[in-house]
C-alpha positions in Angstrom: -6.7 -10.1 -11.0 -4.4 -7.8 -9.4 -0.9 -9.0 -7.8 -0.6 -10.1 -4.7 2.5 -8.7 -2.9 1.6 -10.0 0.7 2.3 -13.6 0.5 3.8 -16.4 3.7 5.2 -20.1 3.1 6.3 -22.5 4.9 9.3 -20.2 5.8 7.3 -17.8 7.9 6.6 -19.8 11.7 3.0 -19.5 11.1 2.4 -21.3 8.0 3.2 -24.5 6.5 2.0 -24.0 3.2 5.1 -25.0 0.5 6.1 -21.9 -1.7 4.9 -24.1 -4.7 1.3 -23.9 -3.6 1.1 -20.2 -3.6 2.7 -19.9 -6.8 0.4 -22.4 -8.3 -2.6 -20.6 -7.1 -1.3 -17.3 -7.8 -1.1 -18.6 -11.6 -4.6 -20.4 -11.4 -5.7 -17.0 -10.6 -4.2 -15.4 -13.4 -1.9 -13.1 -11.9 1.3 -12.5 -13.5 3.3 -11.3 -10.8 3.3 -12.9 -7.2 5.5 -11.6 -4.4 6.5 -13.5 -1.2 6.9 -11.8 2.0 8.2 -14.2 5.0 8.4 -13.0 8.4 11.3 -12.0 9.4 10.9 -10.8 13.2 14.2 -10.2 14.7 14.3 -10.3 18.8 10.5 -12.3 18.6 9.9 -13.6 21.7 10.5 -17.3 20.9 10.2 -18.8 24.0 7.1 -17.0 25.4 5.2 -17.6 22.4 6.5 -20.4 21.1 7.2 -19.6 17.3 10.7 -17.7 16.3 9.2 -15.7 13.2 12.4 -15.7 11.5 14.1 -17.7 8.6 17.5 -18.4 7.3 17.7 -15.4 4.1 20.2 -17.5 2.6 18.1 -20.9 2.2 15.4 -17.9 1.2 17.1 -16.3 -1.6 18.1 -19.9 -2.5 14.6 -21.8 -2.8 12.9 -18.5 -4.3 15.8 -17.7 -6.9 15.4 -21.7 -8.2 11.6 -21.2 -8.4 11.4 -17.9 -10.3 13.4 -19.4 -13.1 11.7 -22.6 -12.7 8.3 -20.7 -13.5 9.8 -18.3 -15.5 7.0 -17.6 -18.8 4.4 -18.2 -16.3 4.6 -16.0 -13.6 7.2 -13.1 -12.6 8.1 -14.1 -8.5 9.3 -11.1 -6.7 11.2 -11.7 -3.6 10.5 -9.5 -0.7 10.2 -10.0 3.0 7.5 -8.4 6.3 9.7 -7.0 8.7 8.6 -6.8 11.9 9.4 -3.0 13.3 10.8 -2.6 16.7 12.8 0.9 17.7 15.9 -0.7 19.0 16.5 -3.1 16.1 17.0 0.0 13.2 20.9 -0.6 13.3 20.0 -4.4 12.5 17.3 -3.9 10.0 19.2 -1.2 8.3 22.2 -3.6 7.8 20.4 -7.0 7.0 18.4 -5.1 4.0 21.9 -3.9 2.4 22.7 -7.5 2.7 20.4 -9.0 0.6 18.7 -7.5 -2.6 14.9 -7.6 -1.8 12.4 -6.5 -4.3 10.0 -5.2 -1.7 10.0 -4.9 1.8 6.9 -4.7 4.1 7.3 -2.8 7.6 4.7 -3.9 10.2 4.4 -3.7 13.6 3.2 -6.9 15.1 5.1 -6.7 18.9 4.6 -3.4 21.3 6.2 -4.2 24.5 7.3 -7.2 23.3 3.4 -8.3 23.6 1.9 -9.3 20.4 -1.9 -7.8 20.2 -3.0 -11.5 18.5 -2.9 -12.3 22.7 -5.4 -11.5 25.7 -2.6 -9.9 27.7 -2.3 -6.7 25.5 -5.3 -5.4 26.5 -5.4 -6.9 30.3 -5.9 -4.4 33.2 -6.6 -1.0 30.7 -9.3 -0.3 28.0 -9.5 -1.1 24.1 -8.9 2.2 23.2 -5.5 2.9 25.7 -4.1 -0.2 23.8 -5.3 0.7 20.2 -4.0 4.1 21.4 -1.0 2.7 22.5 -0.2 0.4 19.0 -0.3 3.4 16.7 1.6 5.6 19.0 4.3 2.4 18.7 3.9 2.8 14.9 4.3 6.0 14.8 7.6 5.9 16.9 8.8 2.9 14.6 8.6 4.4 11.6 10.4 7.9 13.2 13.2 5.1 14.0 13.5 3.3 11.2 12.1 4.2 7.5 14.1 2.1 5.2 11.1 -0.2 4.2 8.7 0.1 1.2 5.2 -0.1 2.2 3.5 0.2 6.0 1.8 -3.0 6.8 -1.8 -3.6 8.0 -1.7 -0.6 9.9 -5.1 -1.0 12.4 -3.8 -4.5 12.8 -4.9 -3.9 16.4 -8.6 -4.2 15.6 -8.3 -8.0 14.6 -7.9 -9.2 17.7 -9.1 -6.2 20.5 -12.1 -7.5 22.8 -14.5 -6.2 20.6 -12.8 -5.8 17.0 -14.2 -2.8 15.0 -17.3 -2.5 17.0 -16.1 0.5 18.9 -13.3 1.6 16.5 -13.2 4.4 13.9 -10.7 6.3 12.0 -12.2 9.6 13.6 -11.7 8.0 17.4 -7.5 8.1 16.7 -7.7 11.1 14.2 -4.8 12.8 15.6 -1.9 9.8 16.1 -3.6 8.3 12.7 -2.8 11.5 10.7 0.5 11.6 12.2 1.2 7.9 10.8 0.1 8.8 7.1 2.5 12.4 7.0 4.9 10.3 8.3 5.0 8.2 5.5 4.1 9.9 2.9 6.9 12.6 4.2 9.1 9.6 4.3 8.2 8.3 0.5 6.6 5.0 1.6 3.8 3.3 0.6 0.3 2.6 2.6 -0.8 -1.0 2.2 -4.5 -2.7 1.9 -4.3 -5.5 3.5 -7.5 -7.7 2.9 -6.7 -9.8 5.5 -9.1 -7.6 7.5 -12.2 -9.2 5.5 -10.8 -12.3 6.1 -10.9 -11.9 10.0 -14.7 -10.8 9.8 -14.1 -7.3 10.0 -16.0 -6.3 7.0 -13.3 -3.9 6.2 -9.8 -4.6 5.2 -6.6 -2.9 7.0 -6.7 -0.1 7.2 -10.4 1.0 7.4 -11.7 2.4 4.2 -11.6 6.4 5.8 -8.0 6.1 6.8 -7.3 5.0 3.1 -9.3 8.2 2.1 -7.2 10.2 4.3 -4.3 9.0 3.2 -5.0 10.1 -0.4 -6.2 13.9 1.0 -3.5 14.3 2.7 -1.3 14.0 -0.7 -0.3 10.0 -0.6 0.2 8.4 -3.8 1.5 4.5 -3.2 -0.8 2.1 -2.2 0.1 -1.5 -2.3 -2.5 -4.6 -2.3 -1.8 -7.7 -0.3 -3.9 -10.8 1.1 -1.5 -11.9 4.0 -2.4 -14.7 2.8 -0.9 -17.9 5.0 -2.9 -20.7 2.8 -3.7 -20.8 -0.9 -6.9 -20.6 -0.2 -6.2 -17.2 1.0 -4.4 -15.7 -1.9 -5.8 -12.8 -3.5 -8.3 -13.0 -1.0 -11.4 -10.4 -1.8 -9.5 -9.2 -4.5 -12.7 -9.0 -6.7 -14.4 -7.0 -3.9 -11.9 -4.6 -3.0 -12.0 -3.6 -6.7 -14.9 -1.5 -5.5 -13.2 0.3 -3.1 -10.6 1.0 -5.4 -13.0 3.1 -7.8 -15.2 4.7 -4.5 -11.7 6.3 -3.8 -10.8 7.4 -7.1 -7.3 5.1 -7.1 -6.4 4.4 -10.4 -3.0 3.1 -9.7 -1.8 0.1 -7.2 2.1 0.2 -6.6 4.8 -2.6 -7.3 8.2 -2.7 -5.9 11.0 -4.3 -8.4 14.5 -3.9 -6.9 12.9 -1.3 -4.1 11.6 0.9 -7.2 8.1 1.7 -7.1 6.6 1.0 -10.4 2.7 2.5 -11.2 0.7 -0.5 -12.7 -2.7 0.8 -14.1 -5.5 -0.6 -12.9 
């Protein structure tokens, strides 16, 4: 079973799963490694949405370091984080990452103008295409503003929640902006995440769409990370067996893991 590099626990505001349950499920699935990557979204509009999406990092490291030792010999536990990217946070994120010894950092865009695409208000008063385009433009802006993370999380996350989800969505429809994003992460030596939550949400494909992954490879991209975005144990490693066919069809022979922020290429 492939390593799951994108997993949430009770340290994330949208999960109630204790860390041990995710680790135990990973062991049951035969994983040799597991990454815990809880949400750290500074400046998330807590009053508006009722969720903070931040955690106490000292407590996080204390707990995960304890569990890392407890499970030694059964599974390797790596300590990661999913950072919520916003242009004005660049300085704060840089200082934050310099303060803690994370193994792995996912950079994700969850907010556009302080609005989460999870909520209908993001799409109100305009076309779905305009909303999706703004999301992609914000990703590009975020990368140009701050790129000291390791892998770009769920590139087309917005299509999970659009009025028609991916019914009218294709790589070709947004080719120019998506190519700019892919070229930017390649230029900055960042990995591209394959996030299987898209399959869980009924899209019929992972994030991003396979055409985008193919284009990333065509442009010279070499680092692919794989994560389920699991918030519950039953979703850990979600559709990883199905994703094997995709990896083979795209001739992807290695997946990338990060240890102490350095990439390791794991042969499939």
